C-alpha positions in Angstrom: -86.7 81.1 127.2 -89.4 79.3 126.3 -93.2 80.6 126.7 -94.7 79.1 130.1 -91.3 80.1 131.9 -91.0 79.1 135.5 -89.9 80.6 138.6 -86.0 80.3 138.6 -83.7 80.1 141.3 -82.7 83.7 141.3 -86.4 84.5 142.3 -87.3 86.3 139.1 -90.1 85.4 136.3 -88.9 85.8 133.0 -90.8 86.4 129.8 -94.0 87.2 131.6 -94.9 90.2 129.3 -94.9 88.1 126.3 -96.8 85.5 127.9 -100.2 84.4 126.2 -103.0 84.6 128.4 -103.4 80.6 128.1 -99.8 80.2 129.2 -100.3 82.7 132.1 -103.5 80.7 133.3 -101.2 77.9 133.7 -99.0 79.7 136.1 -101.6 81.7 137.9 -101.8 79.2 140.7 -98.1 79.7 141.4 -98.2 83.2 141.0 -101.3 83.9 143.1 -99.5 81.8 145.8 -96.8 84.3 146.0 -99.7 86.7 147.4 -99.1 84.7 150.9 -95.6 85.7 150.9 -95.3 89.6 150.5 -91.3 89.0 151.2 -90.9 86.9 148.3 -88.4 88.4 145.9 -90.9 88.0 142.7 -93.5 89.7 144.9 -93.3 92.9 143.0 -93.1 91.5 139.6 -96.1 89.1 140.5 -98.3 92.1 141.3 -97.5 94.0 138.4 -98.1 91.0 136.0 -101.5 90.3 137.9 -102.7 93.7 137.5 -102.0 93.7 133.7 -103.9 90.4 133.6 -107.2 91.5 135.4 -109.4 89.4 132.9 -108.0 86.2 133.6 -107.1 87.0 137.5 -110.7 88.1 138.4 -112.2 84.8 139.0 -109.6 83.8 141.3 -109.8 87.2 143.2 -113.4 86.2 144.3 -112.2 82.7 145.1 -109.6 84.2 147.5 -112.1 86.8 149.2 -114.1 83.8 150.2 -111.2 81.6 151.3 -109.8 81.6 154.7 -106.2 82.7 153.4 -105.9 86.3 155.2 -102.7 87.0 153.8 -103.9 86.8 150.0 -106.9 88.6 151.1 -105.4 91.5 152.4 -102.8 91.8 149.2 -105.9 91.3 146.7 -107.9 93.9 148.7 -104.6 96.2 148.9 -102.8 95.7 145.5 -105.2 94.4 143.1 -108.8 95.3 143.5 -108.4 99.0 143.5 -106.8 99.0 140.0 -109.8 96.8 138.6 -112.4 98.1 136.0 -115.6 99.2 137.4 -117.3 96.2 136.1 -114.9 94.2 138.4 -115.1 96.1 141.3 -118.8 96.2 141.2 -119.0 92.3 140.9 -116.8 92.2 144.0 -118.4 95.0 146.2 -120.6 92.6 148.0 -117.8 90.3 149.1 -116.0 93.4 150.5 -118.8 94.7 152.2 -119.3 91.1 153.9 -115.8 91.4 155.0 -115.8 94.9 155.8 -119.4 94.9 157.8 -119.9 91.3 158.9 -116.4 90.0 159.3 -115.6 86.4 160.5 -113.7 86.2 163.6 -110.3 85.6 161.9 -111.0 88.4 159.4 -111.4 90.9 162.4 -108.5 89.3 164.1 -106.3 90.3 161.1 -107.8 93.6 160.8 -108.9 92.6 157.2 -112.4 94.5 157.9 -110.4 97.8 158.1 -108.4 96.7 154.8 -111.9 95.9 153.2 -113.2 99.3 154.3 -110.2 101.2 152.6 -110.3 99.1 149.5 -114.1 99.9 149.3 -113.3 103.8 149.9 -110.6 103.5 147.1 -113.0 101.9 144.8 -116.2 103.8 145.3 -115.6 106.9 147.1 
């Protein structure tokens, strides 16, 4: 199968591990949209792939934390940020603290402040 593989009907991404960063960047919006659908059959594979590509995923994570998409915020804080390098964790610390200590009403309703607190504890002890 050619580089830049797509989501196929069976619900699996093929060739993700051999994909170049440039090819992966083209699929990032589609992969990141899966974070809103934890029941998707490709969710575990996408999480695993995103963890391996921290450097190209990091800018998008900051955007997600500033967005109104509570589901993606939850999964980013729960599944991705704790595995990031210390440098990237430090760069996101202020945003995580804002969600934790000054949550918007929607963040509070979705208990994202609790999730941010857990993420901060995992990242910084």
